[in-house]
N, C-alpha and C positions, 0 to 999 in steps of 0.2 A: 230426491236427494237435495233439491233446492231448499227444502225446510232446514237442512243442516247448516246452511249459510246465514240464516237470519240472525243469529246471535254469535258473538265472538267465542263463546265457550261450548256451544253445542257440538260443533264439528270436532274440536279436540277431544271432547268427552266420548264421542262416537268412535274416534280413532283409538283412544285409550281402551275402550271396552272391546272393540273389534280385535285389537291386537292381543288383549288379554285372553279372549276366547281362542284366537288363532294359536297362540303359543301353548296354551293349556292343552288343546287338541293335539298339537305336535308332540308334546311331552307324553301324552297318553298313547299316541300312535307308535312312538319309539318303544314304549314299554310293551305294547301289544305285539310288535314285530319281534322283540327279544323273547317273548314268551310263546311265540308260535301261533297267535290268534289270526288265522288266515282270512277271516271275514271282517273282523273288527278293525285290523290295521288299515286296509285300503279304504274302508268306509269312513273311518276317522280322518284319513288323509284327504279324501275328497272334500269334506267339510272344512278342514283346516285350510286348504288352498282357496276355497270359495270365500271364506271370511278374509283371508289375507288379500285377495284381489280387491275386495270391497275397501279395505283399509288403505291399500297403496293407491288405488284409483282416486280416493279422496285427497290424499296427500299431494299427488301429482297435479290435481286440478286446483289446488289451493296452496301453491308454493309461496304465496305472500304472507301466510299466517304462520309465524314462527312458533306459536304455541302447539301447532300440529306436529312440528318436528320434536318437540319435547314429549308430547303425548305418545308418539310412536315408540321410542325406546322405553318409556315409563310402562307402557302396555306390555312390552316384551318382558321386562323384569317382573312385573305383577303376574303375567301369564305363566312364567316359569314357577313362581311360588304357588299359584293356584293349581297348576298341573300336578305338582308334587303332593299338594294337600288332597286333591281328588284321588290320586293314585293310592295314597295311604288309606283314604276312606273306603275305596272299593276293595282294597286288599285281595287282589286276585292271586291265585296260585298257591303253591306250597313252599314251606321252608324246612330245612333240616336243623334240628336243634341237637347239638352235641354237648353233653354235660359230663363233668368230672366231679362228683360229689365228694366232699371231704369226710363225711361219715357214712354209715351203713348204706351202701348203694342198693342192696336188695330191698330194704324198707322203702327207699325213695322210689325205686322202679315200681314197686307195688302200689304206692300212692298214686303214681301217674296212671298206671293201668286201671285202677279203680275209677279214675276220672274219664276213662274211655280212650286214652292215648295208647298207641302201640309202642312198646319200648323194647329195644334190643340192647342187651348188656354184653360188653366185651371186656375181658381182662387185658390189662396193659402194664407197661413199665414207665413210670414217670421219673422226674428228676429226684424225687424223694423215696422212690421204691414202687411197690405194687399199687396199681390203681384200677378202678373199674371205670369204663367209659359207657355212658348211656346215650343211645341214639333214638330219636323219634322224628318222624316226618309229620308235620301238621299243616292244616290250612293256615294261611296268613291271618285270617280272621280270628283264629284260635291262639295266635302267638302270645297275646297279652295274658290269656288265661294260663298258659303253661309257664310263662315267665313269672307270674305271680305265685304259682305253686312252687317254683324253684326258689324264689326269694323267701317264701314262707317256710320252706323245709329247712333251709340253711342259707344264710346270707353270703356265705363264702363258697358256694358252688360255682366253679368255673364253667362257663358255657360260651358257645359260639353259635351263631345263627347264619345259615347260608340259603340263598335262593335255590330252589329245585325246579328244573325246567319241565320235567315230566315224571309222573308216577304211574305205577300200575299195581293193582291189588293193594294189600296193606290194610292196616286198621286205622281209620280216621273217624273221629267223632262225627256223627251225622249232622248235616246242616240242611235247612230247608232250601229248595231251589228258588232263587230270586232272579229278577230281571227277565231277560229273554233267553230261555233255555235253548232255543233253536240256534242262537249264535255261539254257543259254547263249544260245539264240535267235540263232544265227548270229554270235555275238560271237567 
């Protein structure tokens, strides 16, 4: 760690990067806990704290370098942003898409089914009269595809998207297994 002290900018850069990694891992850990990933959450937490200890130990041993104090919160802010970007990129889990089409719901449901999405249609009563509500549960990675279909079908389809904690059975477009399947615990 003595090499970090040789130049005035190396140590602050190290702290900035370490804090960015630490907070990014913390963001992912919270998401893993919320989604019930029993192996990924503690494993991520271990590395989060390890990196945090490295960053804090360098700050505590270099209290005379004010740039280190700026690098620490800057790394926190950057880490929060990077963590959110990583979470969006890996797009783990499922979402529920609820749609209220303004025109022929049967045709729209059929279009989605032809694309491999499981669609449930329910009749309802809206503020302007009878409506149809379409529900589908999709992998988050497929959300863009289904939303593009929604917009293509009719730009005035009302829809909401909600996170789904757990699914069982159902019709989901197949996806290749990526990453470390052993860590997925049946997800």
